[in-house]
C-alpha positions as CSV (number, residue, x, y, z in Angstrom):
1,X,-47.0,92.6,-0.7
2,X,-44.4,90.5,1.1
3,X,-44.4,92.8,4.1
4,X,-48.2,92.6,4.3
5,X,-48.0,88.8,4.3
6,X,-45.4,88.8,7.1
7,X,-47.7,91.0,9.2
8,X,-50.7,88.8,8.6
9,X,-48.6,85.7,9.4
10,X,-47.5,87.2,12.7
11,X,-51.0,88.1,13.5
12,X,-52.3,84.6,12.9
13,X,-49.5,83.2,15.1
14,X,-50.7,85.5,17.9
15,X,-54.2,84.0,17.9
16,X,-55.4,81.2,20.1
17,X,-55.8,77.7,18.7
18,X,-59.4,77.6,19.8
19,X,-61.2,80.2,17.7
20,X,-64.9,79.6,18.4
21,X,-65.5,82.4,20.9
22,X,-63.9,85.3,19.0
23,X,-63.8,83.9,15.4
24,X,-65.8,86.9,13.9
25,X,-63.3,89.4,15.4
26,X,-60.4,87.4,14.1
27,X,-61.8,87.3,10.6
28,X,-62.4,91.1,10.6
29,X,-58.9,91.7,11.9
30,X,-57.4,89.5,9.2
31,X,-59.4,91.4,6.5
32,X,-58.1,94.8,7.7
33,X,-54.5,93.6,7.8
34,X,-54.7,92.3,4.2
35,X,-56.0,95.7,2.9
36,X,-54.1,98.8,1.7
37,X,-51.8,99.6,4.6
38,X,-49.9,102.8,4.2
39,X,-47.6,102.6,7.2
40,X,-47.3,99.8,9.8
41,X,-45.5,99.5,13.2
42,X,-45.7,96.3,15.1
43,X,-44.8,95.3,18.6
44,X,-44.7,91.7,19.9
45,X,-44.2,90.2,23.3
46,X,-44.2,86.5,24.2
47,X,-43.3,84.8,27.5
48,X,-43.6,81.2,28.6
49,X,-43.1,79.3,31.8
50,X,-39.6,77.9,31.5
51,X,-40.6,74.6,33.3
52,X,-43.9,73.8,31.6
53,X,-43.6,75.8,28.3
54,X,-47.1,77.2,28.9
55,X,-47.6,80.7,27.5
56,X,-47.9,83.2,30.3
57,X,-47.9,86.5,28.5
58,X,-48.4,87.8,24.9
59,X,-49.0,91.1,23.2
60,X,-49.3,91.8,19.5
61,X,-49.9,95.4,18.5
62,X,-50.3,96.8,15.0
63,X,-50.4,100.5,14.3
64,X,-51.1,101.7,10.8
65,X,-52.6,104.5,8.7
66,X,-55.3,104.0,6.1
67,X,-57.1,106.4,3.8
68,X,-60.3,107.2,5.6
69,X,-62.6,105.7,2.9
70,X,-61.0,102.3,3.2
71,X,-60.8,102.5,7.0
72,X,-64.4,103.3,7.6
73,X,-65.5,100.1,5.8
74,X,-63.2,97.9,7.8
75,X,-63.9,99.6,11.1
76,X,-67.6,99.1,10.6
77,X,-67.0,95.4,9.9
78,X,-64.8,95.0,13.0
79,X,-67.4,96.8,15.1
80,X,-70.0,94.4,13.8
81,X,-67.7,91.5,14.6
82,X,-67.3,92.6,18.2
83,X,-71.1,92.8,18.4
84,X,-71.5,89.2,17.1
85,X,-68.9,87.9,19.6
86,X,-69.7,89.9,22.6
87,X,-72.2,87.4,24.1
88,X,-69.4,84.9,24.7
89,X,-67.0,87.6,26.0
90,X,-66.7,88.2,29.8
91,X,-65.7,91.8,29.2
92,X,-66.9,94.1,26.4
93,X,-66.4,97.9,26.3
94,X,-66.6,100.7,23.8
95,X,-65.9,104.4,24.3
96,X,-64.3,107.6,23.1
97,X,-61.2,109.2,24.6
98,X,-61.5,112.8,26.0
99,X,-59.0,115.0,27.8
100,X,-59.7,116.7,31.1
101,X,-61.9,119.7,30.7
102,X,-64.3,121.9,32.6
103,X,-67.6,122.5,30.8
104,X,-70.2,125.2,31.4
105,X,-73.6,124.8,29.8
106,X,-76.9,126.5,30.2
107,X,-79.9,124.3,31.2
108,X,-82.7,126.2,29.4
109,X,-85.5,124.3,31.2
110,X,-84.2,125.2,34.6
111,X,-82.7,128.6,33.6
112,X,-79.4,127.8,35.3
113,X,-75.7,127.2,34.5
114,X,-74.4,123.7,35.0
115,X,-70.7,123.0,35.5
116,X,-69.3,119.6,34.7
117,X,-65.7,118.3,35.0
118,X,-64.6,115.6,32.6
119,X,-61.6,113.7,33.8
120,X,-58.9,112.2,31.6
121,X,-59.3,108.4,31.2
122,X,-56.5,106.1,30.0
123,X,-57.2,102.5,29.1
124,X,-54.6,99.9,29.5
125,X,-55.1,96.3,28.4
126,X,-53.2,93.9,30.7
127,X,-50.4,91.6,29.5
128,X,-49.3,88.6,31.5
129,X,-49.5,89.3,35.2
130,X,-50.5,92.9,34.7
131,X,-47.0,94.5,35.1
132,X,-47.1,95.2,31.3
133,X,-50.0,96.6,29.4
134,X,-51.1,98.0,26.0
135,X,-52.5,101.5,25.8
136,X,-55.8,101.9,23.9
137,X,-57.6,105.1,22.8
138,X,-54.8,107.5,23.9
139,X,-55.3,110.1,21.2
140,X,-57.8,112.9,21.8
141,X,-61.2,112.0,20.2
142,X,-60.1,108.3,19.5
143,X,-62.8,105.7,19.6
144,X,-62.1,102.2,21.0
145,X,-63.6,98.8,21.4
146,X,-62.3,95.7,23.2
147,X,-63.5,92.4,24.5
148,X,-61.9,89.6,26.6
149,X,-62.4,85.9,26.2
150,X,-61.5,82.9,28.3
151,X,-58.6,80.8,26.9
152,X,-60.4,77.6,26.2
153,X,-57.1,75.7,25.9
154,X,-56.0,76.7,29.4
155,X,-56.6,73.9,31.8
156,X,-56.1,76.2,34.8
157,X,-58.9,78.6,33.6
158,X,-56.8,81.5,34.7
159,X,-55.9,83.1,31.4
160,X,-57.7,85.1,28.8
161,X,-57.3,86.7,25.4
162,X,-58.2,90.3,24.8
163,X,-58.9,91.8,21.4
164,X,-58.9,95.6,21.0
165,X,-59.1,98.3,18.3
166,X,-58.9,102.0,18.5
167,X,-59.1,104.6,15.7
168,X,-59.2,108.3,15.0
169,X,-59.6,110.3,11.8
170,X,-57.1,113.0,11.1
171,X,-56.6,115.0,7.9
172,X,-58.3,112.6,5.6
173,X,-56.6,109.6,7.0
174,X,-57.5,107.2,9.8
175,X,-54.9,106.0,12.4
176,X,-55.8,102.5,13.6
177,X,-54.4,100.3,16.3
178,X,-55.2,96.6,16.6
179,X,-54.1,94.6,19.6
180,X,-54.3,91.1,20.9
181,X,-53.0,90.4,24.4
182,X,-52.8,87.3,26.6
183,X,-52.9,87.7,30.4
184,X,-54.1,86.3,33.7
185,X,-57.7,87.1,34.4
186,X,-58.4,89.8,37.0
187,X,-59.2,87.4,39.8
188,X,-56.1,85.4,39.1
189,X,-53.9,88.5,39.0
190,X,-55.1,89.4,42.5
191,X,-54.2,85.9,43.8
192,X,-50.9,86.0,41.9
193,X,-50.0,89.3,43.6
194,X,-50.6,88.1,47.2
195,X,-47.4,88.2,49.2
196,X,-46.0,91.0,47.1
197,X,-45.8,94.5,48.6
198,X,-46.1,97.0,45.8
199,X,-46.2,100.7,46.8
200,X,-46.5,104.1,45.1
201,X,-46.0,107.5,46.4
202,X,-48.7,110.1,45.9
203,X,-48.2,113.7,47.0
204,X,-45.3,112.5,49.2
205,X,-47.5,109.8,50.9
206,X,-46.8,106.1,50.4
207,X,-49.8,104.1,49.2
208,X,-49.7,100.3,49.3
209,X,-51.5,98.8,46.4
210,X,-52.4,95.7,48.5
211,X,-54.1,97.9,51.0
212,X,-56.0,99.8,48.3
213,X,-57.2,96.5,46.8
214,X,-58.4,95.2,50.2
215,X,-60.2,98.5,50.9
216,X,-62.0,98.8,47.6
217,X,-62.2,95.2,46.4
218,X,-64.2,94.6,43.3
219,X,-64.9,98.3,42.9
220,X,-61.3,98.9,41.9
221,X,-61.3,95.8,39.8
222,X,-64.4,96.8,37.9
223,X,-63.7,100.5,37.2
224,X,-60.3,101.9,37.2
225,X,-57.1,100.2,37.1
226,X,-56.2,96.6,37.7
227,X,-58.1,94.6,35.1
228,X,-58.7,94.6,31.4
229,X,-60.7,97.8,31.5
230,X,-57.8,99.8,32.9
231,X,-59.1,103.4,33.2
232,X,-57.0,104.7,36.0
233,X,-58.6,107.7,37.7
234,X,-57.5,108.4,41.3
235,X,-60.9,110.0,42.1
236,X,-62.5,106.7,41.7
237,X,-60.7,105.2,44.7
238,X,-60.9,108.3,46.9
239,X,-57.1,108.9,46.7
240,X,-56.1,112.5,47.2
241,X,-55.9,114.8,44.2
242,X,-52.8,116.8,43.6
243,X,-53.0,120.2,45.2
244,X,-52.7,121.8,41.7
245,X,-55.8,120.0,40.4
246,X,-57.7,120.4,43.7
247,X,-57.1,124.2,43.9
248,X,-57.9,124.7,40.2
249,X,-61.2,123.0,40.6
250,X,-62.0,124.9,43.8
251,X,-61.2,128.2,42.1
252,X,-63.5,127.3,39.2
253,X,-66.4,126.4,41.4
254,X,-65.7,129.6,43.5
255,X,-65.9,131.8,40.5
256,X,-69.2,130.2,39.3
257,X,-70.7,130.6,42.8
258,X,-69.7,134.3,43.0
259,X,-71.5,135.0,39.7
260,X,-74.8,134.5,41.4
261,X,-74.4,133.5,45.1
262,X,-78.2,133.5,45.8
263,X,-79.4,132.2,42.4
264,X,-80.5,128.8,41.3
265,X,-77.0,127.5,40.6
266,X,-75.5,128.6,44.0
267,X,-76.4,125.3,45.8
268,X,-74.9,123.2,43.0
269,X,-71.6,125.0,43.1
270,X,-71.6,125.1,46.9
271,X,-72.2,121.4,47.0
272,X,-69.4,120.8,44.5
273,X,-67.0,122.8,46.8
274,X,-68.2,120.7,49.8
275,X,-67.4,117.4,47.9
276,X,-63.9,118.7,47.2
277,X,-63.4,119.5,50.9
278,X,-64.3,115.9,51.8
279,X,-61.2,114.8,50.0
280,X,-58.6,117.4,50.7
281,X,-55.8,115.2,52.0
282,X,-53.6,116.3,49.1
283,X,-53.4,119.9,50.4
284,X,-50.6,121.2,52.5
285,X,-51.5,123.0,55.8
286,X,-50.9,126.5,54.3
287,X,-53.0,125.6,51.3
288,X,-55.9,124.5,53.6
289,X,-55.6,127.8,55.5
290,X,-55.9,129.7,52.2
291,X,-59.0,127.7,51.1
292,X,-60.6,128.2,54.5
293,X,-60.1,132.0,54.1
294,X,-61.7,131.9,50.7
295,X,-64.7,129.9,51.9
296,X,-65.3,132.4,54.7
297,X,-65.5,135.1,52.1
298,X,-68.0,133.0,50.1
299,X,-70.1,132.5,53.2
300,X,-70.4,136.2,53.7
301,X,-71.9,136.9,50.3
302,X,-74.8,134.5,50.6
303,X,-77.9,134.6,52.8
304,X,-78.9,131.0,52.2
305,X,-78.8,129.1,55.5
306,X,-78.3,125.7,53.8
307,X,-75.3,127.0,51.8
308,X,-73.8,128.7,54.9
309,X,-74.1,125.4,56.8
310,X,-72.3,123.6,53.9
311,X,-69.5,126.1,54.1
312,X,-69.2,125.7,57.8
313,X,-68.9,121.9,57.2
314,X,-66.2,122.6,54.6
315,X,-64.2,124.7,57.1
316,X,-64.6,122.0,59.8
317,X,-63.3,119.3,57.4
318,X,-60.3,121.4,56.3
319,X,-59.4,122.2,59.9
320,X,-59.0,118.6,60.8
């Protein structure tokens, strides 16, 4: 019981003094932390401006396991609390984690096979200036919910609190993560980062984050990577895929196309190949030559003029 009280006390210390906006979520978090916790791991981060004493970064993360019957009740209550508070949040998201996979299904109405590629998504909740983060929904099949609220006590209006929960049922137990983080809001983090040159190397090519931000602007901020919704997916910012992923996808589409090169699905698979070829910067010269050779073979097995023209455009793009 003493350890549970310590955990709850730490959680309460992590919360903002102004509780109006997210008070329902706070109460639901408190209720879960008081209940029958089997195993708990906590992580805490706190940073302040040395001159003003103002808090600049905070992260409080709680990982524990509950019997599923207990967990379901609390998870439902927390979900309802997020629903109640979401109207005063500036960001609210829910979802389920999935690994990368290529799915083939049959569309019975159109009598055709449809291929879909599901990409891995990883969500990171920012801490402080964004250099640190807390991962949410990382386990396969895990559900997550999070919401971000302005810090009403912050006179600068630059900071926010983010509340998050993820959970997954395994072998009759439910693994739960609760998190509260404090960070600059997305627009403030962009301003904070001006003057810094941060770069990464992708497939041997340097990419400057500042240049990416200028190029994609709010699109990057809203979808994949530098705000509270962090779901970093390089496809979303048109960065080149690794050759391994690119060639694997190409080979998958090629095989599906060859199953019926003049059927109803042929155009779909040919178009998918064309979309790949529009973003083939991650391929080496010899890899592009290999793909061109394979596309020429594909062109020979179809009599559809439109598809042949698509393949010609693929070859032209790969030859640049």
